[in-house]
Residue, then its C-alpha position, 0 to 999 in steps of 0.5 A: m917757572v918757580w925758581n924764576d918768580a922774583v918775588a917768591l925769590n925775594e920774599a925767601n932771601h929776606l926771610i933768610s937774611d932775618h933769620a942769619t940776623f936773628t940767628p947765631c948759627v950760620v944760614w944756610n945751616d937753618a933747616f928751618a929758615f930752609y924750611e920757611a923759604n922753601h914753603l913761601i916759594f912753593s905756596h907763590a907757584m901754586f897760587r900762580i898755577v891756580t890763577l891761570l886755571q881760574r883765568r882759564v875756566n872763566a874764559m872759556l865759561k864765557s866763551g860758553i854762554a856767548t855760543s848760546l847766547a848766539g844760538l838763541l839769537s840765531l832762532t830767535m831770527i829765524g822765528c822773525q823771518s819765517s813770521s815775515q814769512e807768512m802764507i795765509d790760506l785761501n780756502r779760508v780766506l773764501d769761506l770767511l768771504v761767503e760767511v760774510l756775505d751770507a749774513q749781509s744777505m739776511p735783513a734784520s727781523g722785520e727789515v728788507a735787505v736794501a742792497g743786493s735785491a734784483e731791483d736794485l741791481s737791474a736799476t744800476a747795471t750797466d747794460g741792463e743785461s745779466v752775464a753767466g751766473g746771473v750776475v749783472p754789471i754795476d757801472p763804477t760811477k753808480a757804486d754804493p761806497a756806503a755799502e761796500k765800506t760795511f763789507l769791507a769792514a765786516f771782512a776785516q773784521k772776520l780774518n782778523s778773528a779767525a787770525l790766519i795771520t799774526s800781523p792784522i789784515g785790512v781789505k780793499i776792492d781796487d780798480t780791477g774790481a778785485i778784493l785785496g787783502f794786506k797787512d795792515p799793522n796800523q789798523n786805519s784800512t788803507m794800503d799804506s806804502g809798505e805794507q804788504k799785499l797777502f791775496s787778490i780775490e778776482i772774479d771768473a764770470e765766464g767760469q762762474r767762480l772766484i779765484a783767490s790767489d797770493e803772493q806765493g803763486n798759489r790759486r784756490p777757487h769758489q764758485y759764487r752765488s748771485h742772490g741777495f748781497h752775494g749779487f750786489l757785491l760781484g755785480t760791483m766787481l764785475g762792473r770795475q774789471s770790465n771797465f778797467y779792461s777796456g779800450d787799450r787794456a782789453s789785452m791786459k785781462p787775465n785769462f782765468r781760463t788757462q789759470t792753474m788751481s792749486p790743490q785743495n790742500y796746498h796750503s797744510t803741505a806749504m806749511a809742513k815743508s816751511k816748518s821742516s826747513s827752518f827746523g833743519s836750517s836753524s839746527s844745522s846753524t846753532r851747530s856751525k856756531s858752536g864748533s867743536g867745543s876743544f880747549s886749549f891753555g896756550k903757552 
């Protein structure tokens, strides 16, 4: 490589020629000229070697940085996927629901509760008769929209204050009488197209309980009470449920008796498995992207 370097040879010959012109002795016997020529050629050779090494090191550094960035991006994407697959705790949802109902059943100082009293429920009952647990179904046409709106706002606030997931949560009562919870990123309290359903709470009048379920197939029960605002909300839910699953839709009514409930600690168990799975997949993915780290100078 050294002796084929045209630039180095040209400069060496030029130096020797200069010495031949100004030195009376024979050029090839000029030890000084040979010394300078060889030194110049050696310098060019070293420069080329150092340059090649520097380029290779830079390439390796860039490759290492790229690998690190790829690993970081992979972990970030996995984190985003994990957040999008959040699982809400149904036990907490039911506990917070009861807290809201208890609060709304308690009249303010010097006032009398207007919603949920025995007289109110009797006046708005579908048949004037209660079902299991003392719940009186309320005809949907005689529901109290203002009271429902107040309840839904209070329940949504309670859920969001508890920060059960990263996204804001909205709630509504649908035509089947179920309370639906959903991701509400724009916080307009309306389940818009594309917004993800989180949970559903249905009334099982025969079992005298509420059943909360999520999109992963988990279910948790909670015994209900029929006094105060509890009775009003349960009557509203039962009235809509009875109205919706009537006539041709009677066979579509859920059979709560055959539904399997999840264990009390289902949520903590599921979250532990999810974290373990995410960590394992992210670690193996990063290792596979990093490769063996071997180097080659090439030709």
